[in-house]
N, C-alpha and C positions, 0 to 999 in steps of 0.2 A: 710223238714228240711235239712239244709246243715250241713256237718260234719265240726267240728272245728279241729284245730291242737293242742289243749290243752290236756294235760294229767294231770288232776287234780281230787281231790275228793271234796266232799261238804265242809268239814272243811277248806280246802285251799281257796275255793271261798269266804268264809265268814270271813277270817282273815282280820284285819284292814290294814295289809301291802298290801292288794290287792286294796286299794283305792288310787286314785291320787287326793288329794285335793289341791286347790289353793285359797288363800285369797288375793285379790288385794284391797288396799285402795287407792282411788282416792282423790286428793286434788284439789279443783277448782270446777267451775260450771259443773253440770251434768244434762242433760235432762233425768230424770228417765224413763218416758214412752218410750222414744226412745231407751234407753239402754236395757230395758227389751225386747222390740221388736227385737232388734239386737241379743240378746242372744237366744231368741226363734227361730229366723230364722236360726241362725248358728247351733243350736242343731238339728233342723229339716232337715237340708240339707244332713246329713251324714248317710248312711245306718247302720254303726256300732253302732251309738248312738240310733238307733231304734230297736236294736236287743233284742230278748228274747231267753233264753237258757234252755236246757234240758240236764241233766246228764244221759248218758247211763252207768249204774252201771256195767253191765257185761263187757263191752268193755273198761270201764274207759275213755270214750271220751265224749266231750261236743258237742252237736248238737245245732244249732241255726237257727233262722229265723229273717229276717230283715223287716218283714211286720207289726211290732207293731207300736203303736202310739209313736211319738217322746217325748222326755222329755220336761217338761214345765219349765218356769222361773218365779219365784215368786217375789213379791215386798213387802217390809216392810218399812214403814216410822217410824223408831224407835223414831225419835225426836218428831213427832206429837203424837205418841201413848204413850209417856212417858216411854219408856223402859230405864232401867238403863244400865250403861256400863257392869255390871256383867251379866245382863240378855242377853244382846247382845252377850257377850263372850260365854255364855253357849249355845246359839243357834248356833253360828258359830262352836263351838266344835261338836255339834250334827250333823250339816250339813256335817262336814268333816269326821266323824267317824262312822255314822250309816250305817250298811251294806245294800246292795241292795237285794231285792228279784228278782233274775235274771230271774225267770220264768215268773213273771207278771209285773215287772217294767222295764222301760228304764234304761240302765246302766249309767245314768248321772242325776245330779240335779244341779240347779242353783238358787241363790237368790240374788237380788239386795237390799241392805239395806241402807237407808238414815240415816246417823248418826246425821248430822247437816247441816247447810247451805253450808259448805265447804268440808265436808267429806262424801264419799260414799263407801260402800263395795260391791265388787262382789265376792261371794262365789261360786266356781265351783268345783264340785266333780264328778269324773267318776270312773268306775271300771277298774282295770288293764287288764281285759280280752279283752277290746276293746280300750285301751287308754294307750299311753306311753308318755314320756317326750316331744318328738318332736310333738306328737299330741296336747299336751297342748299348746305349742308355736303357732302352726298353728291355733288352734281354737280361741285363744285369739286374734291373729292378724286379723282373719276373723271377730270376733265380733267388733273389733275397726274399721275395714274397713266399715262394715255395719253401724255402728253408725255415723261415719264421713260423709258417703254418705247421710244418712237420714237427717242429719243436713243441708247438702248442697242442699237437694232436688233432688238428682240424684240417679240413680240405679247403684250400683257398678258392675264392670266386674269381676265375679267370675267363675272359671271353674266348670264344673259339676263333682262332686266327683265320681270316679268309686267305684264299690263294692270291699271291701277288698279281697273277695275270688277270684276275677279276676286277682289279681296281686301276688298271692302266688304260688310259684313254688316249688315242692317237688322233690329232687333228687332221683335217684333209690336206692334201698336197697344196691346194690353192691357198688355204689359210696359212700354212707354214711358209710358203714362198713370199707372201705379202709381209709377214712378220719379219722374215730374214732381211728383206730389202729395207724395211724401216730401221732395223738395228744397224745394218751396214751403213746407212746414211748418217746415223748419229755418231758412229765410231770412225767413219772415214777420215783420213788425214792424221789421225793420232799415230805416233810411232809404235810399232809392235815390239820394240826393244826398250829396255829401261837401263839408264846409266846406274849401275849398281855400286855400292860402296866398297866392293872388293873385286878381285880378279882371280879367276880359277888358275891353279898352278899347272894344269894339264889340259891339252886339247880334247882328251878323252873325258867325257862328262861322267862323273861318278854319281851314284845314287846315295852314297853314304853321307849322312849329315850329322849335325850336332845342334844342340839347343842352348840358348842363353836367354836370360830374363832380367827384368828390372821392375821395381815397384815404386810408385809415388807415395809420399806420406799422406795421411788422411786429410790434412789441411789443404794441400795442393790439389788432391783428388776432388775435394768438395768444390773448389773454385773452378776446376776444369769442367766438371760435370754441370755446374751451374751455368757457365757460359754456353756449353753445348745445348742444354735444355732451352735456353732463351732463344736459340736459333732453330728449335724443333728437331734437334739431332739426337739420334739414338747413340748408344755406346759404339756400335759398329760404324756409324757415320763419322763419329769423332775419330775413330781409328783411321778411317780413310783420309781425313784431313791431316792428321799427324804424320801419316806415312808419306803423303804427297809433299808436305812441307819439308820433312827431313830429306827426302830425295832431291827436291828442288834446291834446297839450301846447300846441298853438297855437290851440285853439278849445275850445268846450264840448261838442263831439260825442264820444261814447264808444262808439258802435256803428257798425261799418264793414263795407260790402261791398266786396271787392277782387276785380277780375277778374285772370285769368292765362291764359296759353296752355298747352294740354295737347297733347302730340304726337299723340295719337289713333292710335297704332300699337301697340295692345295685342296684336293678332294677329301672330304671328311672320312670317307670309308678307307682311305689309305693311312690314316693317322696312327693306327695300331698294327700295321703290317710290317713285319721284318722283311726287308728287301733292299735293293739298291735303287732308291728313288732320287738320290741327291744328284744335282746337276751343277756344272760349272758355268757361272755367269761372269760377264766382263762389264765393268763400269768405266766411265771416263770422267776424269777430274783434271782441271787445269787451273793455272794461276798466272799472274804476271807481276811486274815490279810494283804495281800499286795495290794489289789484292791484300786486304786486311785479313786478320784471323777470322773475324765474323763473316766476311765475304767468302773465305775459303770453306768455312763450315756450311754456308748456304750452297756453294758449288758441290760440296761432297754430298749434301742432302739431295740436291737435284739429280746428280749422277746416279746415286743409289736408288732413288725412287724410279727413275727411268729403267734401270736394270731390273728392279724387282718386277715391274709390270711386264717385262719381256723375258721373264726367267724360264719360260717353257719353250723358248726358241732354241733349236739345236745349235750348239756352239760349233760343231763341225761344219755346218752349212755356212755359218757366218765367217769362219776361218777360211773356207775355200774361196770366198769372195775377197776378203781383205788380205790374206796371206797365202796365195796359192802355192808358194814354194815351201810351205811349212813342213816340218818333220812330224809325221802322223803320230809318232810315239812320244812326243814331247809337248809341253804346253804350246799351243799354236799361236796365241796372240800376245802373250806377255809372260815374262819369267817371274812375275811377282804375284803373290796371293795374300789376301787379308781375310781373316775369319774372326768371328766372335767366339770366344771360348767360354761356353756356358755349361759345360758338363761338370757334374759334382766331382771334386777332387778328393773328397773324404767321404765316400759312401759308408753307410752303416749297415752291417750285416744283421746284427741283432743288438738288443740292449747290452752294453758292456763290451761289444766287439765292433771296433771301427776299422775302416780301411783307408788306404791311400793308393793313388795311382803311381806306380813306379815309372820313372823315365825309361824309355826304351833304349836298349843297347844291343846291337847297333840300331840307329835310327835311319830309316830310308826316306828320302825326300824326292818329290817330283818337280818342285819349283826351286829356282835358284835362291829365292828369298820368300819365306812364308812368315808373315807376321800375325800374331794372335793378340787380341785385346780382351781383357777380362776385368771385371770389377769384383774384387774379393772382399767378402765381409770378414771383419776381424773385431776383436774386443775393443780396439782403439778407434774403429770406424771403418768406412769403406776405403779401399786402396785400389787405384788403377794399376793393373799389371800389364806390362808390354813384354811379350816374349817373341823370339824369332827362331826359326829353323834355317840353317844355312849349310852349305857344303863344307866338308872338312878340307877339301883340297884347294885351299886358297893361299895366295902368295904371302899375304900379310895378316896373321891371326889377330893383330891388334885392331884391324878394321872393324871387327864385329863389336867389341865393347865400345869403340868409338861411335859406331852407328847407333847403338843403344843409348849412348849419351846424347846423340843428336835427337833421338825420339823424346827422351826425357826433357831436354832443353826446349824442344818445340812445345811440349805440354805445359811447361812452366811459363813460357812466353805467351801462350794462348791464355793462360789463367790470369797473368798479370798485366798484359798489354793487348787486350782483344781488339782495340781500335787501331792498332799500329799495323803497317804493312809487314807481311810475313818475311819478305826478302830483304828488308832493311835491318833485320836482326840476324846477321849471318852467324852460323854456329862456328865457334872456334874449336876445331878438333884437337883433342889432347892426345899427344903421342905417348901412349903408356909404355912404349919401348924405350923411351928416353928417361933415364933416372933423374935428370935435373927437372924435367917437367912433372914427373910424379912427385918429387919432393916439394916443388912449388905449389902443386895442387893441394897436397895434404896440409902443408904449412898455412896456406891461405884459409883453408876451412877451419883449422884449429884457431886461427886468429879471429875468425868470425864467431865461432861457437864460444870461445873463452873471452871474447871482447877485449882483446889485447893485441898490441903490435909486437910484443916480445915473446917469441917462441923458440925454445931450444930443441933442435932436432933429435937430441939423444936423452931428453928428460921425459919421464913418464907423464901421460895425460893427467893422471891424478895428482902428481906432484906439481903440475903446472896450474892447478886450480880447478881441474875437472872433477866431476862426481858421476855417479851411476846414471842420473837423469840426463846430464849433458852428454854422456857417452851414447845414449840412445839417439840424441839429436845429431851427434857426430856421425853415427852409422847412417842415418837417413841422408844427410847432406853429402857425405862422401860417396855413398851409393849412387845418389842422383847425379853428382858431378862426373863420376867415372864410368857410369853404366854397368858397374859390377855389382852383383848381389852379395853384399857383405853381411856378416852376422856380428852381433854384439860380442860373442865369445871370441871371434877372430881379432877384433880390435882390442879386446881385453888382454889377450895373450901377446899381441904385438902393440904395446901401449905407447910407443914413441913415434915421432913423425917419420923417422927413417924406417922403422919396422913396418908401419902402415903403408909407406910408399912401396915397400917390397911386396906387400899383398896385392898391389895393383899391377904387378908385372904380368906380362902375357902368359896365359895358361899353357900348360904342357900340351903337346900334340895329342889328339885323340888316337888311341891305339886301333889298329886294324881289327875288324870284327872277327870273332871266333865262332865256331859252331857250324851250323848248316845241316844238311841232310845227314852227313856222316855222324855228327854228334847226336842227332835225334835217333838214328838207327842204333848207335852204340848204347844209348840210354835205354831204349826199348829192350835191346838184347840183354843188357845187364839186369833189368827188372824181371824179364821172362826167366832168365837163368836162376835168379834168386827165388822166384816162385816155384820153379821146378825142384830146386833143392829142398824147399820146405815141404 
């Protein structure tokens, strides 16, 4: 048995946050036997996906062997077998959330599900102990390469994957100790808590979360990216500045620790290895009453660069120095995470067959607030997208869209007033639970778009002088002001001020997750029984 580098206990290994699920829905023709074979071949190629694990309780270390059988890929013709949409959803939820028995099972599972003549699902789930975000991207690309090659009747050129243990380098204890002390001194004094924009409804911390997102229009995006580029900031660094600004403008806190994920593949030989190389790194960013937007961007750049340089320093050792009373199973230094979302959201399986990543339901979260920043290419131009994962058990659901609105407002202020102090432009939080505030918001944006002071709350947008082009502008401005992701069709169907104000009401509560191991077992039993009958 080889020794792993993980310091975990059994409860941690079984937490749903340790799973990396992906659900890709393909639209277009799919040769299902060929796709299943491509998935099987890809899963069988990589040593990490054949691993079996054993926990050494005394030493609190995980040992592993890669001589086990590879994971299999199943196929379900839901259309032919008469599965309802609800039954398929329960199966997908089970596939994504059922824990692995790491001692006896391969740490990955896959299922190809035919929904109808034009839609197919690929559900791929792996355990975080052998899999990270970059591994997912690489494995999906390999599956697609194998699939396309099989359709063409050729054998693809794929490199032989090395064993993950062969590309792991451990620094000496002396080197690590010196690095830890350097990072500790840089972070010392910063609060390990963050004043969040919402409060949990229960003292028992739930892992179940939900997502929300908002996008800037291309014009504002161009201005924001231009100011960031002038200060030498990447999109990630821009996200750091926007997050710090929104948190500071909504509280009295001015000094923040923000976690982010580092790929951990600095050595060239690790670039193509499927494994768990990703590490959590913490950066520090601060501001005061006189800090301008440009200065905040510089602070974000400096904090990020310092963290990048020390990305190989073990966070557990840093946390032991700065937060000795930490909970070992929860984020030790900060409840806030920020990541750059650069994974392809619309992967192409083959010409004429495109995919999209389905949102996960249920979504499990490890941080109280996880923010993702992304620049999306569109036919109209680049658009900055800001999304966040948050717990569902919060006392005030309207706090989430309000914080998204704060993030958008921060981006707009950065674009239009980069020389102005960040904190002299306080965010006015809109209470979307208040019908009067919703009406005032929609009414004011109509007046701006239609260039008139006379707006009737119950007269159609088109009867008030609007047209299809102005409706697109209205969607952008209303989405930006409210923090809600609105669609043109929504505003077309609710074409009055009062109707659109109703669209901004707080969303319904997220239902409790269904599925689990029982649903997965039932689905397997149903399929096995059907095969036996045939």
